[in-house]
C-alpha angles and dihedrals in degrees: 000000000000115000129190136183128235138163121261114259130183093262088063099044093103092046089050091051092047092049092049090050090050096051094036105037093166089070106094101182105038095152093053092047091050091052095048100038099039116016099035094050104123090212092060101097098191113041090194091058109053112180096247121133119210131201109211141181123237089269093051099258113150116237099167145356143194122204128208122196115203108236139178123219140180122237135146094006096304139084116242137184126240145140135265119205125231140167101020095182132163129172110256094241091058100045095095098051100076096255092118092054091048091052091048094046092052092045094049091050086072099086144235085037126183128191110195112183098017115172117235089254092051091044089056090053092046094051090052088053092055103268123136129219102239102173152342128235112218126203119228127192135199116189123199098231151309094310091062091046089052092052091048093048090049093051092048092048097044099033092232138075120264117242112270132200111241092237091057095057122090116267122192089202088072094057111113122236090236135029131181124203131165091355095306121113118210121196128195113244129213092181130006115181091156094070113114119209115227139172120256092221134334090245096047126077108232125170123237119274100181119164087253091055093048090051093049097045103036120000094056089055107053090154087071109022139044116195115203119194127198117242088243089063094226100095140045143163133203120221126201137163115268119187112201131166093338093313126114105221133182107233126203096218092180140003141173132187139155109298116271091358101147094177092055092049092047090052090048092052092045090052090051090053091051091050091050091054092046091050093042092241118161093236147306131284123199131181119217134185097172130078090222091059092042091057095049091047092053091047088052094056098264119140127205116239136171134017120317123252110245121231119197131178138190130187143060095326126143097245114203112193093192094053091044091052090047092052091242103113109077130033112203134154134192088273090066091056128085087230092074092064088066085085087077091056 
């Protein structure tokens, strides 16, 4: 069978959605996710030309696709444009014919390219195509107490979640509009045009968090996200529900604060714990790609669990092996990863 690649166009949107539903049946709201993740992206200049590559048969049937989200990132004192990969999917019967490699090669030719959340198999392909592993995002947990540890131990031992009473499961509706911790007051925002995007450090890749981006990703979706801003106006975090192994956790999907400000990060984490208690969540989960954040999380009683999320990059970037090894080269959060869009499923 002869296969070819082409870019997604509006006449194929419904076919794309149907194919994604076929290969990913656990996604319940594919059309909504496509709209939010792809078409609503403020960095996509032409909404009729999403950067999604299709692999098709001679009759036009889709057998695979590879999505690219336009992104903006800070590095070296300037803001640049690039692409972040998502949904690298190929039908099982076509995975041995080279179509996956062709999709990946074309996608990675769009530079600078970032793959955040690459599987080990995909990482192997990316490295062969000239990409470099530039970081790992670790997942840290804080649990409220022994009851949560008991539930977790039971789930891991039995392979299924223990029954829970509804009133014991986290509820975002219980989260207060305002929370104060360690002298810092955080207030939930419904709009926040005053926020100013800034780089984490000239030597660290950090993705844009403009007011426009925060509105698109979080503030327009209050059914999923709560954004809390510090009274100082220079820090925020985004809370969402995160079910995991039978536990209802409060996840910090995104956060920003002044660079290397340990006190601000400690206050942010303390506020998250207070929110978790107020909402009767079992604990808090935070993703970290920086050693600085790792250290403050451990000092705050968080423990790392699970496999790290792989971050790869390709393009004309000033790679620094020492900074990469020291976990001081790329700042990403769950919000930068395709995985976070699963909340729309």
